[in-house]
All heavy atoms as a GROMACS GRO file, in nm:
protein
  617
    1MET      N    1  -2.559   3.308   0.590
    1MET     CA    2  -2.446   3.249   0.524
    1MET      C    3  -2.495   3.163   0.409
    1MET      O    4  -2.580   3.077   0.425
    1MET     CB    5  -2.366   3.164   0.624
    1MET     CG    6  -2.245   3.102   0.565
    1MET     SD    7  -2.150   3.030   0.702
    1MET     CE    8  -2.025   2.952   0.608
    2ALA      N    9  -2.441   3.186   0.292
    2ALA     CA   10  -2.485   3.113   0.173
    2ALA      C   11  -2.431   2.971   0.175
    2ALA      O   12  -2.325   2.943   0.228
    2ALA     CB   13  -2.437   3.186   0.048
    3ASP      N   14  -2.507   2.882   0.116
    3ASP     CA   15  -2.464   2.743   0.105
    3ASP      C   16  -2.349   2.734   0.006
    3ASP      O   17  -2.362   2.769  -0.110
    3ASP     CB   18  -2.581   2.657   0.059
    3ASP     CG   19  -2.548   2.508   0.059
    3ASP    OD1   20  -2.446   2.471   0.119
    3ASP    OD2   21  -2.625   2.432  -0.001
    4SER      N   22  -2.234   2.686   0.054
    4SER     CA   23  -2.116   2.680  -0.032
    4SER      C   24  -2.130   2.577  -0.141
    4SER      O   25  -2.063   2.584  -0.243
    4SER     CB   26  -1.991   2.652   0.052
    4SER     OG   27  -2.003   2.525   0.113
    5HIS      N   28  -2.220   2.479  -0.121
    5HIS     CA   29  -2.236   2.376  -0.221
    5HIS      C   30  -2.318   2.426  -0.340
    5HIS      O   31  -2.305   2.376  -0.450
    5HIS     CB   32  -2.302   2.252  -0.160
    5HIS     CG   33  -2.208   2.180  -0.069
    5HIS    ND1   34  -2.190   2.218   0.062
    5HIS    CD2   35  -2.126   2.076  -0.090
    5HIS    CE1   36  -2.102   2.138   0.118
    5HIS    NE2   37  -2.060   2.051   0.028
    6ALA      N   38  -2.403   2.525  -0.318
    6ALA     CA   39  -2.483   2.579  -0.428
    6ALA      C   40  -2.394   2.651  -0.527
    6ALA      O   41  -2.416   2.644  -0.647
    6ALA     CB   42  -2.590   2.672  -0.373
    7GLU      N   43  -2.293   2.721  -0.479
    7GLU     CA   44  -2.206   2.798  -0.566
    7GLU      C   45  -2.075   2.725  -0.593
    7GLU      O   46  -1.994   2.770  -0.673
    7GLU     CB   47  -2.175   2.934  -0.502
    7GLU     CG   48  -2.298   3.015  -0.473
    7GLU     CD   49  -2.266   3.133  -0.383
    7GLU    OE1   50  -2.149   3.151  -0.347
    7GLU    OE2   51  -2.359   3.205  -0.348
    8GLY      N   52  -2.050   2.616  -0.524
    8GLY     CA   53  -1.920   2.549  -0.528
    8GLY      C   54  -1.900   2.464  -0.652
    8GLY      O   55  -1.981   2.459  -0.744
    9HIS      N   56  -1.788   2.396  -0.650
    9HIS     CA   57  -1.746   2.309  -0.759
    9HIS      C   58  -1.834   2.184  -0.760
    9HIS      O   59  -1.877   2.135  -0.657
    9HIS     CB   60  -1.599   2.272  -0.738
    9HIS     CG   61  -1.534   2.216  -0.858
    9HIS    ND1   62  -1.543   2.083  -0.889
    9HIS    CD2   63  -1.460   2.273  -0.955
    9HIS    CE1   64  -1.477   2.060  -1.001
    9HIS    NE2   65  -1.425   2.173  -1.042
   10SER      N   66  -1.861   2.129  -0.879
   10SER     CA   67  -1.948   2.012  -0.888
   10SER      C   68  -1.883   1.886  -0.829
   10SER      O   69  -1.952   1.792  -0.796
   10SER     CB   70  -1.988   1.988  -1.033
   10SER     OG   71  -1.872   1.958  -1.110
   11ALA      N   72  -1.751   1.884  -0.815
   11ALA     CA   73  -1.682   1.768  -0.758
   11ALA      C   74  -1.673   1.774  -0.607
   11ALA      O   75  -1.624   1.681  -0.544
   11ALA     CB   76  -1.541   1.758  -0.818
   12LEU      N   77  -1.720   1.880  -0.547
   12LEU     CA   78  -1.712   1.897  -0.402
   12LEU      C   79  -1.809   1.799  -0.334
   12LEU      O   80  -1.928   1.797  -0.363
   12LEU     CB   81  -1.747   2.041  -0.361
   12LEU     CG   82  -1.738   2.074  -0.213
   12LEU    CD1   83  -1.595   2.061  -0.164
   12LEU    CD2   84  -1.791   2.214  -0.189
   13GLN      N   85  -1.757   1.719  -0.245
   13GLN     CA   86  -1.840   1.623  -0.171
   13GLN      C   87  -1.914   1.695  -0.059
   13GLN      O   88  -1.870   1.798  -0.010
   13GLN     CB   89  -1.752   1.512  -0.115
   13GLN     CG   90  -1.679   1.432  -0.221
   13GLN     CD   91  -1.775   1.359  -0.313
   13GLN    OE1   92  -1.866   1.292  -0.268
   13GLN    NE2   93  -1.754   1.372  -0.442
   14HIS      N   94  -2.025   1.638  -0.017
   14HIS     CA   95  -2.113   1.706   0.077
   14HIS      C   96  -2.052   1.728   0.215
   14HIS      O   97  -2.095   1.818   0.287
   14HIS     CB   98  -2.244   1.628   0.092
   14HIS     CG   99  -2.230   1.498   0.164
   14HIS    ND1  100  -2.180   1.384   0.102
   14HIS    CD2  101  -2.255   1.463   0.292
   14HIS    CE1  102  -2.176   1.286   0.190
   14HIS    NE2  103  -2.221   1.331   0.306
   15HIS      N  104  -1.953   1.651   0.256
   15HIS     CA  105  -1.900   1.664   0.391
   15HIS      C  106  -1.777   1.754   0.401
   15HIS      O  107  -1.714   1.759   0.505
   15HIS     CB  108  -1.868   1.525   0.449
   15HIS     CG  109  -1.792   1.436   0.357
   15HIS    ND1  110  -1.853   1.363   0.258
   15HIS    CD2  111  -1.661   1.409   0.348
   15HIS    CE1  112  -1.762   1.295   0.192
   15HIS    NE2  113  -1.645   1.321   0.244
   16PHE      N  114  -1.745   1.826   0.294
   16PHE     CA  115  -1.635   1.922   0.296
   16PHE      C  116  -1.690   2.063   0.277
   16PHE      O  117  -1.791   2.083   0.208
   16PHE     CB  118  -1.534   1.892   0.185
   16PHE     CG  119  -1.462   1.762   0.203
   16PHE    CD1  120  -1.486   1.655   0.119
   16PHE    CD2  121  -1.369   1.746   0.305
   16PHE    CE1  122  -1.421   1.535   0.135
   16PHE    CE2  123  -1.303   1.626   0.322
   16PHE     CZ  124  -1.329   1.520   0.237
   17LYS      N  125  -1.621   2.161   0.339
   17LYS     CA  126  -1.664   2.300   0.325
   17LYS      C  127  -1.629   2.357   0.189
   17LYS      O  128  -1.706   2.431   0.131
   17LYS     CB  129  -1.602   2.387   0.435
   17LYS     CG  130  -1.658   2.361   0.572
   17LYS     CD  131  -1.614   2.466   0.671
   17LYS     CE  132  -1.467   2.447   0.703
   17LYS     NZ  133  -1.421   2.535   0.810
   18ASP      N  134  -1.507   2.326   0.141
   18ASP     CA  135  -1.463   2.380   0.012
   18ASP      C  136  -1.365   2.282  -0.052
   18ASP      O  137  -1.326   2.181   0.006
   18ASP     CB  138  -1.402   2.519   0.028
   18ASP     CG  139  -1.290   2.524   0.133
   18ASP    OD1  140  -1.231   2.418   0.163
   18ASP    OD2  141  -1.263   2.633   0.184
   19MET      N  142  -1.323   2.312  -0.173
   19MET     CA  143  -1.234   2.224  -0.248
   19MET      C  144  -1.096   2.215  -0.184
   19MET      O  145  -1.030   2.112  -0.190
   19MET     CB  146  -1.220   2.271  -0.394
   19MET     CG  147  -1.343   2.248  -0.478
   19MET     SD  148  -1.388   2.074  -0.491
   19MET     CE  149  -1.255   2.013  -0.592
   20GLU      N  150  -1.052   2.322  -0.119
   20GLU     CA  151  -0.921   2.319  -0.052
   20GLU      C  152  -0.920   2.218   0.062
   20GLU      O  153  -0.826   2.140   0.076
   20GLU     CB  154  -0.885   2.458   0.001
   20GLU     CG  155  -0.749   2.463   0.067
   20GLU     CD  156  -0.715   2.601   0.121
   20GLU    OE1  157  -0.788   2.698   0.093
   20GLU    OE2  158  -0.614   2.611   0.193
   21GLN      N  159  -1.027   2.217   0.142
   21GLN     CA  160  -1.036   2.121   0.251
   21GLN      C  161  -1.042   1.978   0.196
   21GLN      O  162  -0.980   1.887   0.249
   21GLN     CB  163  -1.158   2.149   0.337
   21GLN     CG  164  -1.170   2.055   0.456
   21GLN     CD  165  -1.302   2.068   0.529
   21GLN    OE1  166  -1.404   2.100   0.469
   21GLN    NE2  167  -1.298   2.041   0.658
   22GLN      N  168  -1.115   1.959   0.088
   22GLN     CA  169  -1.126   1.826   0.026
   22GLN      C  170  -0.990   1.780  -0.025
   22GLN      O  171  -0.952   1.664  -0.008
   22GLN     CB  172  -1.228   1.830  -0.087
   22GLN     CG  173  -1.251   1.695  -0.153
   22GLN     CD  174  -1.367   1.699  -0.250
   22GLN    OE1  175  -1.470   1.758  -0.223
   22GLN    NE2  176  -1.350   1.632  -0.362
   23LYS      N  177  -0.914   1.870  -0.087
   23LYS     CA  178  -0.783   1.835  -0.139
   23LYS      C  179  -0.686   1.802  -0.026
   23LYS      O  180  -0.609   1.706  -0.034
   23LYS     CB  181  -0.727   1.948  -0.224
   23LYS     CG  182  -0.593   1.915  -0.288
   23LYS     CD  183  -0.544   2.031  -0.374
   23LYS     CE  184  -0.416   2.002  -0.445
   23LYS     NZ  185  -0.310   1.943  -0.367
   24GLU      N  186  -0.689   1.880   0.082
   24GLU     CA  187  -0.602   1.854   0.196
   24GLU      C  188  -0.634   1.718   0.259
   24GLU      O  189  -0.543   1.644   0.296
   24GLU     CB  190  -0.617   1.965   0.300
   24GLU     CG  191  -0.552   2.095   0.259
   24GLU     CD  192  -0.576   2.206   0.360
   24GLU    OE1  193  -0.636   2.179   0.467
   24GLU    OE2  194  -0.536   2.320   0.332
   25ALA      N  195  -0.762   1.685   0.269
   25ALA     CA  196  -0.801   1.557   0.327
   25ALA      C  197  -0.756   1.441   0.239
   25ALA      O  198  -0.707   1.339   0.288
   25ALA     CB  199  -0.953   1.552   0.346
   26SER      N  200  -0.770   1.455   0.108
   26SER     CA  201  -0.727   1.347   0.020
   26SER      C  202  -0.575   1.333   0.018
   26SER      O  203  -0.522   1.222   0.011
   26SER     CB  204  -0.781   1.368  -0.122
   26SER     OG  205  -0.727   1.485  -0.179
   27THR      N  206  -0.503   1.444   0.028
   27THR     CA  207  -0.357   1.439   0.034
   27THR      C  208  -0.311   1.372   0.162
   27THR      O  209  -0.221   1.287   0.161
   27THR     CB  210  -0.297   1.581   0.024
   27THR    OG1  211  -0.341   1.640  -0.099
   27THR    CG2  212  -0.146   1.577   0.026
   28LEU      N  213  -0.373   1.405   0.274
   28LEU     CA  214  -0.341   1.341   0.401
   28LEU      C  215  -0.369   1.190   0.395
   28LEU      O  216  -0.288   1.109   0.438
   28LEU     CB  217  -0.420   1.404   0.515
   28LEU     CG  218  -0.404   1.338   0.653
   28LEU    CD1  219  -0.259   1.350   0.701
   28LEU    CD2  220  -0.500   1.400   0.752
   29GLY      N  221  -0.481   1.154   0.337
   29GLY     CA  222  -0.515   1.013   0.322
   29GLY      C  223  -0.415   0.938   0.237
   29GLY      O  224  -0.377   0.825   0.269
   30LEU      N  225  -0.369   1.001   0.130
   30LEU     CA  226  -0.269   0.939   0.044
   30LEU      C  227  -0.140   0.915   0.119
   30LEU      O  228  -0.082   0.806   0.113
   30LEU     CB  229  -0.243   1.028  -0.078
   30LEU     CG  230  -0.130   0.984  -0.168
   30LEU    CD1  231  -0.171   0.865  -0.253
   30LEU    CD2  232  -0.084   1.098  -0.255
   31TRP      N  233  -0.091   1.015   0.193
   31TRP     CA  234   0.034   1.000   0.266
   31TRP      C  235   0.022   0.899   0.380
   31TRP      O  236   0.116   0.824   0.408
   31TRP     CB  237   0.083   1.135   0.318
   31TRP     CG  238   0.145   1.215   0.208
   31TRP    CD1  239   0.094   1.327   0.150
   31TRP    CD2  240   0.267   1.186   0.140
   31TRP    NE1  241   0.178   1.369   0.049
   31TRP    CE2  242   0.285   1.286   0.041
   31TRP    CE3  243   0.363   1.088   0.150
   31TRP    CZ2  244   0.395   1.289  -0.044
   31TRP    CZ3  245   0.473   1.090   0.065
   31TRP    CH2  246   0.487   1.189  -0.031
   32LEU      N  247  -0.094   0.893   0.445
   32LEU     CA  248  -0.114   0.792   0.549
   32LEU      C  249  -0.112   0.652   0.490
   32LEU      O  250  -0.052   0.560   0.545
   32LEU     CB  251  -0.246   0.816   0.622
   32LEU     CG  252  -0.247   0.929   0.722
   32LEU    CD1  253  -0.388   0.953   0.776
   32LEU    CD2  254  -0.152   0.901   0.837
   33PHE      N  255  -0.178   0.635   0.376
   33PHE     CA  256  -0.178   0.505   0.309
   33PHE      C  257  -0.036   0.464   0.269
   33PHE      O  258   0.006   0.351   0.294
   33PHE     CB  259  -0.268   0.509   0.186
   33PHE     CG  260  -0.255   0.389   0.099
   33PHE    CD1  261  -0.309   0.268   0.138
   33PHE    CD2  262  -0.186   0.396  -0.021
   33PHE    CE1  263  -0.296   0.155   0.058
   33PHE    CE2  264  -0.173   0.285  -0.101
   33PHE     CZ  265  -0.228   0.164  -0.062
   34LEU      N  266   0.039   0.556   0.209
   34LEU     CA  267   0.175   0.524   0.167
   34LEU      C  268   0.264   0.490   0.286
   34LEU      O  269   0.344   0.396   0.279
   34LEU     CB  270   0.235   0.640   0.088
   34LEU     CG  271   0.182   0.659  -0.053
   34LEU    CD1  272   0.240   0.785  -0.114
   34LEU    CD2  273   0.212   0.539  -0.138
   35SER      N  274   0.250   0.563   0.395
   35SER     CA  275   0.334   0.534   0.511
   35SER      C  276   0.301   0.399   0.573
   35SER      O  277   0.390   0.326   0.615
   35SER     CB  278   0.324   0.646   0.615
   35SER     OG  279   0.193   0.656   0.665
   36THR      N  280   0.173   0.362   0.578
   36THR     CA  281   0.138   0.230   0.632
   36THR      C  282   0.187   0.119   0.540
   36THR      O  283   0.230   0.014   0.588
   36THR     CB  284  -0.012   0.215   0.656
   36THR    OG1  285  -0.084   0.237   0.535
   36THR    CG2  286  -0.060   0.313   0.763
   37GLU      N  287   0.182   0.139   0.410
   37GLU     CA  288   0.234   0.038   0.317
   37GLU      C  289   0.385   0.022   0.333
   37GLU      O  290   0.436  -0.090   0.330
   37GLU     CB  291   0.202   0.077   0.172
   37GLU     CG  292   0.056   0.064   0.137
   37GLU     CD  293   0.009  -0.080   0.136
   37GLU    OE1  294   0.065  -0.162   0.060
   37GLU    OE2  295  -0.085  -0.111   0.211
   38ILE      N  296   0.456   0.132   0.349
   38ILE     CA  297   0.601   0.125   0.368
   38ILE      C  298   0.635   0.051   0.497
   38ILE      O  299   0.725  -0.034   0.499
   38ILE     CB  300   0.662   0.267   0.367
   38ILE    CG1  301   0.658   0.325   0.225
   38ILE    CG2  302   0.805   0.266   0.421
   38ILE    CD1  303   0.689   0.472   0.218
   39MET      N  304   0.562   0.080   0.604
   39MET     CA  305   0.588   0.010   0.731
   39MET      C  306   0.555  -0.138   0.720
   39MET      O  307   0.630  -0.223   0.768
   39MET     CB  308   0.506   0.074   0.844
   39MET     CG  309   0.557   0.210   0.885
   39MET     SD  310   0.475   0.276   1.031
   39MET     CE  311   0.308   0.298   0.974
   40PHE      N  312   0.444  -0.172   0.656
   40PHE     CA  313   0.403  -0.311   0.642
   40PHE      C  314   0.504  -0.391   0.561
   40PHE      O  315   0.554  -0.495   0.605
   40PHE     CB  316   0.264  -0.318   0.579
   40PHE     CG  317   0.215  -0.458   0.555
   40PHE    CD1  318   0.174  -0.537   0.662
   40PHE    CD2  319   0.209  -0.511   0.427
   40PHE    CE1  320   0.129  -0.666   0.640
   40PHE    CE2  321   0.165  -0.640   0.406
   40PHE     CZ  322   0.125  -0.718   0.513
   41PHE      N  323   0.536  -0.343   0.442
   41PHE     CA  324   0.630  -0.417   0.358
   41PHE      C  325   0.772  -0.410   0.411
   41PHE      O  326   0.850  -0.503   0.391
   41PHE     CB  327   0.621  -0.369   0.212
   41PHE     CG  328   0.498  -0.423   0.143
   41PHE    CD1  329   0.389  -0.342   0.123
   41PHE    CD2  330   0.492  -0.555   0.102
   41PHE    CE1  331   0.275  -0.390   0.061
   41PHE    CE2  332   0.379  -0.605   0.040
   41PHE     CZ  333   0.270  -0.522   0.020
   42GLY      N  334   0.808  -0.302   0.478
   42GLY     CA  335   0.938  -0.294   0.543
   42GLY      C  336   0.952  -0.401   0.650
   42GLY      O  337   1.057  -0.467   0.660
   43ALA      N  338   0.847  -0.422   0.727
   43ALA     CA  339   0.850  -0.527   0.830
   43ALA      C  340   0.859  -0.666   0.766
   43ALA      O  341   0.933  -0.753   0.813
   43ALA     CB  342   0.727  -0.517   0.919
   44LEU      N  343   0.784  -0.688   0.657
   44LEU     CA  344   0.790  -0.817   0.590
   44LEU      C  345   0.930  -0.845   0.534
   44LEU      O  346   0.984  -0.955   0.552
   44LEU     CB  347   0.688  -0.823   0.476
   44LEU     CG  348   0.543  -0.842   0.516
   44LEU    CD1  349   0.453  -0.840   0.392
   44LEU    CD2  350   0.523  -0.972   0.590
   45PHE      N  351   0.988  -0.749   0.465
   45PHE     CA  352   1.121  -0.769   0.407
   45PHE      C  353   1.228  -0.782   0.515
   45PHE      O  354   1.322  -0.858   0.499
   45PHE     CB  355   1.156  -0.656   0.310
   45PHE     CG  356   1.081  -0.666   0.180
   45PHE    CD1  357   1.007  -0.560   0.132
   45PHE    CD2  358   1.086  -0.781   0.103
   45PHE    CE1  359   0.938  -0.568   0.013
   45PHE    CE2  360   1.018  -0.791  -0.017
   45PHE     CZ  361   0.944  -0.684  -0.062
   46THR      N  362   1.212  -0.709   0.624
   46THR     CA  363   1.307  -0.722   0.734
   46THR      C  364   1.299  -0.860   0.797
   46THR      O  365   1.402  -0.924   0.823
   46THR     CB  366   1.282  -0.613   0.840
   46THR    OG1  367   1.297  -0.484   0.779
   46THR    CG2  368   1.378  -0.626   0.957
   47GLY      N  369   1.177  -0.908   0.820
   47GLY     CA  370   1.159  -1.042   0.875
   47GLY      C  371   1.216  -1.148   0.783
   47GLY      O  372   1.283  -1.243   0.828
   48TYR      N  373   1.192  -1.135   0.653
   48TYR     CA  374   1.248  -1.229   0.556
   48TYR      C  375   1.400  -1.228   0.559
   48TYR      O  376   1.464  -1.333   0.561
   48TYR     CB  377   1.198  -1.193   0.416
   48TYR     CG  378   1.264  -1.272   0.306
   48TYR    CD1  379   1.225  -1.402   0.278
   48TYR    CD2  380   1.368  -1.216   0.231
   48TYR    CE1  381   1.286  -1.475   0.176
   48TYR    CE2  382   1.430  -1.288   0.132
   48TYR     CZ  383   1.388  -1.417   0.104
   48TYR     OH  384   1.450  -1.488   0.005
   49THR      N  385   1.459  -1.110   0.560
   49THR     CA  386   1.606  -1.097   0.560
   49THR      C  387   1.667  -1.157   0.686
   49THR      O  388   1.766  -1.230   0.679
   49THR     CB  389   1.645  -0.949   0.546
   49THR    OG1  390   1.588  -0.897   0.426
   49THR    CG2  391   1.795  -0.932   0.542
   50VAL      N  392   1.607  -1.128   0.801
   50VAL     CA  393   1.659  -1.183   0.927
   50VAL      C  394   1.647  -1.334   0.928
   50VAL      O  395   1.742  -1.406   0.961
   50VAL     CB  396   1.585  -1.120   1.048
   50VAL    CG1  397   1.614  -1.195   1.177
   50VAL    CG2  398   1.621  -0.973   1.061
   51TYR      N  399   1.531  -1.386   0.890
   51TYR     CA  400   1.510  -1.530   0.890
   51TYR      C  401   1.604  -1.599   0.791
   51TYR      O  402   1.662  -1.703   0.822
   51TYR     CB  403   1.365  -1.562   0.857
   51TYR     CG  404   1.330  -1.708   0.875
   51TYR    CD1  405   1.322  -1.764   1.002
   51TYR    CD2  406   1.307  -1.789   0.766
   51TYR    CE1  407   1.292  -1.898   1.020
   51TYR    CE2  408   1.276  -1.923   0.782
   51TYR     CZ  409   1.268  -1.977   0.909
   51TYR     OH  410   1.238  -2.110   0.925
   52ARG      N  411   1.621  -1.540   0.673
   52ARG     CA  412   1.710  -1.600   0.574
   52ARG      C  413   1.856  -1.598   0.620
   52ARG      O  414   1.932  -1.690   0.593
   52ARG     CB  415   1.696  -1.529   0.439
   52ARG     CG  416   1.776  -1.596   0.333
   52ARG     CD  417   1.747  -1.544   0.195
   52ARG     NE  418   1.835  -1.612   0.102
   52ARG     CZ  419   1.800  -1.649  -0.017
   52ARG    NH1  420   1.679  -1.624  -0.061
   52ARG    NH2  421   1.886  -1.709  -0.095
   53SER      N  422   1.898  -1.492   0.686
   53SER     CA  423   2.037  -1.485   0.732
   53SER      C  424   2.063  -1.580   0.848
   53SER      O  425   2.175  -1.629   0.865
   53SER     CB  426   2.073  -1.342   0.771
   53SER     OG  427   2.003  -1.303   0.887
   54GLN      N  428   1.961  -1.611   0.928
   54GLN     CA  429   1.979  -1.701   1.041
   54GLN      C  430   1.965  -1.849   1.004
   54GLN      O  431   2.014  -1.936   1.075
   54GLN     CB  432   1.880  -1.667   1.152
   54GLN     CG  433   1.909  -1.536   1.219
   54GLN     CD  434   1.809  -1.503   1.329
   54GLN    OE1  435   1.709  -1.572   1.347
   54GLN    NE2  436   1.835  -1.395   1.401
   55HIS      N  437   1.898  -1.877   0.892
   55HIS     CA  438   1.873  -2.016   0.851
   55HIS      C  439   1.900  -2.035   0.701
   55HIS      O  440   1.810  -2.070   0.625
   55HIS     CB  441   1.729  -2.056   0.882
   55HIS     CG  442   1.692  -2.037   1.025
   55HIS    ND1  443   1.734  -2.122   1.125
   55HIS    CD2  444   1.618  -1.941   1.087
   55HIS    CE1  445   1.687  -2.081   1.241
   55HIS    NE2  446   1.616  -1.970   1.221
   56PRO      N  447   2.023  -2.014   0.655
   56PRO     CA  448   2.050  -2.024   0.511
   56PRO      C  449   2.033  -2.166   0.456
   56PRO      O  450   1.998  -2.183   0.339
   56PRO     CB  451   2.195  -1.977   0.498
   56PRO     CG  452   2.254  -1.997   0.633
   56PRO     CD  453   2.143  -1.978   0.731
   57GLU      N  454   2.055  -2.268   0.539
   57GLU     CA  455   2.042  -2.406   0.492
   57GLU      C  456   1.898  -2.441   0.456
   57GLU      O  457   1.874  -2.516   0.361
   57GLU     CB  458   2.097  -2.504   0.597
   57GLU     CG  459   2.019  -2.512   0.727
   57GLU     CD  460   2.040  -2.396   0.824
   57GLU    OE1  461   2.131  -2.315   0.804
   57GLU    OE2  462   1.963  -2.389   0.922
   58ILE      N  463   1.803  -2.384   0.527
   58ILE     CA  464   1.661  -2.408   0.496
   58ILE      C  465   1.626  -2.347   0.361
   58ILE      O  466   1.557  -2.409   0.280
   58ILE     CB  467   1.571  -2.352   0.608
   58ILE    CG1  468   1.595  -2.429   0.737
   58ILE    CG2  469   1.425  -2.357   0.568
   58ILE    CD1  470   1.522  -2.370   0.857
   59PHE      N  471   1.673  -2.227   0.334
   59PHE     CA  472   1.645  -2.161   0.206
   59PHE      C  473   1.715  -2.233   0.091
   59PHE      O  474   1.660  -2.242  -0.018
   59PHE     CB  475   1.685  -2.014   0.211
   59PHE     CG  476   1.584  -1.930   0.284
   59PHE    CD1  477   1.590  -1.913   0.420
   59PHE    CD2  478   1.482  -1.868   0.215
   59PHE    CE1  479   1.497  -1.838   0.487
   59PHE    CE2  480   1.388  -1.791   0.280
   59PHE     CZ  481   1.395  -1.775   0.417
   60ALA      N  482   1.836  -2.285   0.115
   60ALA     CA  483   1.907  -2.360   0.011
   60ALA      C  484   1.832  -2.488  -0.022
   60ALA      O  485   1.816  -2.524  -0.140
   60ALA     CB  486   2.049  -2.391   0.056
   61ALA      N  487   1.785  -2.559   0.079
   61ALA     CA  488   1.709  -2.683   0.056
   61ALA      C  489   1.576  -2.655  -0.013
   61ALA      O  490   1.534  -2.729  -0.102
   61ALA     CB  491   1.687  -2.755   0.189
   62ALA      N  492   1.510  -2.549   0.027
   62ALA     CA  493   1.380  -2.516  -0.033
   62ALA      C  494   1.394  -2.472  -0.178
   62ALA      O  495   1.303  -2.496  -0.259
   62ALA     CB  496   1.312  -2.407   0.049
   63SER      N  497   1.505  -2.411  -0.214
   63SER     CA  498   1.521  -2.363  -0.351
   63SER      C  499   1.529  -2.479  -0.451
   63SER      O  500   1.499  -2.461  -0.569
   63SER     CB  501   1.645  -2.276  -0.363
   63SER     OG  502   1.762  -2.354  -0.348
   64HIS      N  503   1.565  -2.599  -0.405
   64HIS     CA  504   1.572  -2.715  -0.494
   64HIS      C  505   1.434  -2.771  -0.526
   64HIS      O  506   1.419  -2.848  -0.620
   64HIS     CB  507   1.659  -2.825  -0.431
   64HIS     CG  508   1.801  -2.782  -0.415
   64HIS    ND1  509   1.885  -2.756  -0.520
   64HIS    CD2  510   1.874  -2.759  -0.302
   64HIS    CE1  511   2.003  -2.720  -0.476
   64HIS    NE2  512   1.999  -2.721  -0.342
   65ARG      N  513   1.334  -2.731  -0.449
   65ARG     CA  514   1.198  -2.780  -0.470
   65ARG      C  515   1.114  -2.686  -0.556
   65ARG      O  516   1.000  -2.717  -0.587
   65ARG     CB  517   1.130  -2.800  -0.336
   65ARG     CG  518   1.205  -2.903  -0.250
   65ARG     CD  519   1.130  -2.939  -0.128
   65ARG     NE  520   1.007  -3.009  -0.168
   65ARG     CZ  521   0.903  -3.024  -0.089
   65ARG    NH1  522   0.904  -2.975   0.032
   65ARG    NH2  523   0.795  -3.088  -0.130
   66LEU      N  524   1.168  -2.572  -0.593
   66LEU     CA  525   1.094  -2.476  -0.674
   66LEU      C  526   1.085  -2.521  -0.819
   66LEU      O  527   1.179  -2.576  -0.874
   66LEU     CB  528   1.161  -2.339  -0.667
   66LEU     CG  529   1.165  -2.271  -0.531
   66LEU    CD1  530   1.243  -2.140  -0.541
   66LEU    CD2  531   1.026  -2.244  -0.480
   67THR      N  532   0.970  -2.495  -0.881
   67THR     CA  533   0.954  -2.524  -1.024
   67THR      C  534   0.918  -2.395  -1.096
   67THR      O  535   0.838  -2.314  -1.048
   67THR     CB  536   0.843  -2.628  -1.048
   67THR    OG1  537   0.720  -2.578  -0.998
   67THR    CG2  538   0.877  -2.761  -0.982
   68PHE      N  539   0.977  -2.378  -1.212
   68PHE     CA  540   0.956  -2.257  -1.290
   68PHE      C  541   0.810  -2.243  -1.332
   68PHE      O  542   0.751  -2.135  -1.322
   68PHE     CB  543   1.047  -2.257  -1.414
   68PHE     CG  544   1.023  -2.140  -1.504
   68PHE    CD1  545   1.074  -2.016  -1.472
   68PHE    CD2  546   0.948  -2.152  -1.618
   68PHE    CE1  547   1.052  -1.906  -1.554
   68PHE    CE2  548   0.925  -2.045  -1.701
   68PHE     CZ  549   0.978  -1.921  -1.668
   69ARG      N  550   0.750  -2.349  -1.378
   69ARG     CA  551   0.609  -2.342  -1.427
   69ARG      C  552   0.512  -2.305  -1.317
   69ARG      O  553   0.420  -2.225  -1.339
   69ARG     CB  554   0.571  -2.475  -1.490
   69ARG     CG  555   0.642  -2.502  -1.619
   69ARG     CD  556   0.600  -2.630  -1.680
   69ARG     NE  557   0.683  -2.658  -1.795
   69ARG     CZ  558   0.656  -2.746  -1.885
   69ARG    NH1  559   0.550  -2.822  -1.875
   69ARG    NH2  560   0.738  -2.763  -1.989
   70LEU      N  561   0.528  -2.364  -1.201
   70LEU     CA  562   0.437  -2.330  -1.090
   70LEU      C  563   0.456  -2.184  -1.046
   70LEU      O  564   0.360  -2.113  -1.021
   70LEU     CB  565   0.460  -2.424  -0.972
   70LEU     CG  566   0.368  -2.407  -0.852
   70LEU    CD1  567   0.223  -2.426  -0.893
   70LEU    CD2  568   0.406  -2.505  -0.743
   71GLY      N  569   0.580  -2.139  -1.039
   71GLY     CA  570   0.606  -2.000  -1.005
   71GLY      C  571   0.550  -1.903  -1.108
   71GLY      O  572   0.494  -1.799  -1.075
   72PHE      N  573   0.563  -1.939  -1.235
   72PHE     CA  574   0.511  -1.858  -1.343
   72PHE      C  575   0.357  -1.851  -1.335
   72PHE      O  576   0.297  -1.745  -1.349
   72PHE     CB  577   0.555  -1.911  -1.478
   72PHE     CG  578   0.505  -1.831  -1.594
   72PHE    CD1  579   0.564  -1.709  -1.625
   72PHE    CD2  580   0.400  -1.876  -1.672
   72PHE    CE1  581   0.519  -1.635  -1.732
   72PHE    CE2  582   0.353  -1.803  -1.777
   72PHE     CZ  583   0.413  -1.680  -1.808
   73ALA      N  584   0.295  -1.966  -1.310
   73ALA     CA  585   0.149  -1.970  -1.299
   73ALA      C  586   0.100  -1.886  -1.182
   73ALA      O  587   0.001  -1.813  -1.193
   73ALA     CB  588   0.101  -2.114  -1.284
   74ASN      N  589   0.168  -1.894  -1.068
   74ASN     CA  590   0.131  -1.811  -0.953
   74ASN      C  591   0.143  -1.664  -0.984
   74ASN      O  592   0.061  -1.582  -0.943
   74ASN     CB  593   0.218  -1.846  -0.832
   74ASN     CG  594   0.158  -1.952  -0.746
   74ASN    OD1  595   0.038  -1.975  -0.751
   74ASN    ND2  596   0.241  -2.016  -0.666
   75THR      N  597   0.249  -1.627  -1.057
   75THR     CA  598   0.269  -1.487  -1.092
   75THR      C  599   0.158  -1.437  -1.186
   75THR      O  600   0.107  -1.326  -1.169
   75THR     CB  601   0.406  -1.468  -1.158
   75THR    OG1  602   0.508  -1.512  -1.067
   75THR    CG2  603   0.431  -1.322  -1.194
   76VAL      N  604   0.121  -1.519  -1.280
   76VAL     CA  605   0.015  -1.480  -1.375
   76VAL      C  606  -0.119  -1.465  -1.303
   76VAL      O  607  -0.193  -1.370  -1.328
   76VAL     CB  608   0.005  -1.583  -1.490
   76VAL    CG1  609  -0.119  -1.559  -1.575
   76VAL    CG2  610   0.129  -1.577  -1.576
   77VAL      N  611  -0.148  -1.559  -1.215
   77VAL     CA  612  -0.275  -1.552  -1.142
   77VAL      C  613  -0.275  -1.432  -1.050
   77VAL      O  614  -0.366  -1.357  -1.039
   77VAL     CB  615  -0.300  -1.682  -1.062
   77VAL    CG1  616  -0.416  -1.667  -0.967
   77VAL    CG2  617  -0.324  -1.797  -1.157
   0.00000   0.00000   0.00000
C-alpha cells in the first residue's frame, strides 16, 4: 500500500488518511464549538433574564451607578 502522504495534498496533516477525512474532522470540530458556545451563552443570558425579572429593583438601583466613560473604557479594552 502506497503512502498517501507522498502523493497527497501538501495541506494534509500527518494524522489523517486523506483530505476528505481532514475536512470532515474540521467540520465536526466547528459544529461542536458552535454548539458549546450557544449553550454557554444561552445559559448566561437565561440566568441574566431570570435574575433581572425576579429582582428589578436591584437592576434599577444599579443603573444609577453606571458611568458612560467607565463603560466606554471597558468596551475599548
